[in-house]
N, C-alpha and C positions, 0 to 999 in steps of 0.2 A: 356192333357197329351198325348193323342193318336196323336195329331198333331205333338207334340215335337218327339215322338217316329219316326214318318214318316220322319220328316226333319234329324233327326240322320242317320237313315237308308239310306236316300237319299245321304246325305253327304258322308257316309261311301262307299256307291256304287261309287259313283263318284270319290274319292280317290283311291279306288281300281281299277276302270277301267283306270284310269290315270298312275298308277304304271305298270299295265299290258302292256299297250300299250306302255309306255317308253321302256321298257325292257333294256336290255343291248346294248350299241352301238357296231356295228359291224364295222369292217374296210371295206373301199371302194375297190372294184375290178375293174380292168380295163382288158379288151382284147387288145392284140397287135398282129397284124399279120405282120411279118418282116422277112427279110433275117437275117440269123445268120452271124455276122460280125466276131466274134471271141469268143473262148471258153477257159476260163481258169480255168481248174479243180484244180488246186492248191489253188487258191483263193476263188473258189466256185461262180463264176460268168460268166454271157455271155454278150457279147455286140451286141445290137439290134439297130434298127433305126425305129422311129415312127414320122410321121408328120415333116419330115425334121429335126429332131434331133437324134443324136447318142448318146446313154446312156448305162449304165451297169444296169444288173438285176441280183440281188443276188439269189443263189439258196438256197432253204430251206435245212435242214439237210438230209430229204428223197431223196431229188433231186441230191444231191452232187455227190453221187456214179454213176450217170447215165450220167453226162455231158460229160464223154468222148465218149459217143455213138452218141453224136450230130454231124452232119457233118457241117463242114465251108461251107459257101454258100447255105446251105440248107434253106428252108422256113419254119418258124414255127408260129404255132398259140399259143400265151401264154395267160393264165390268170395269172394275177399278184395282190397282195395285194399291194395298194398304202401305204406308211409309210413316213409322213412328216419328213423331216430332214434324211432320210434314202433312200438308193435304193429300189426300187420296189422288192418286194419277189416273187419267182415262186410259184404259187399254182398248176397250170396243164400246160402240153402242148400236142399238136399235131403236128407232124411233117407233114407239107403239101407237101413238096418236098425233096428228098435226101435219100439216103440209110442209114439205122439204124435199129439195134436191138432192138431200143426203141423209136417206132413211137409214143405212147401214153404214158405219164405219168399223172397218175390219182390223183397224191398228194401223193401216196404211194408206188406204184409199177409201173413198166414199162410192157407194153404190146407190 
């Protein structure tokens, strides 16, 4: 009887450990260091380049009001969330070169 209880507890522990380690899936993030090619505040995106490709990066709802503060031709260090089938979504940015009243966007506010 005692062996059976130990096996049950061991199995329960293994299942719980697996559930805790699996956890919720998180979206993959990527850092992009690029010149700002174009800013479209109306549609809520910026155009950047990385690894020889030019592509759009969508602004989050929190980032959209600050897009007009980004200078064309400025250098920006973006952290984006990769979304299969959609444009990458801006999580944060740091303006590396160029004048702006929003040099750092932390995902919620500008600094």
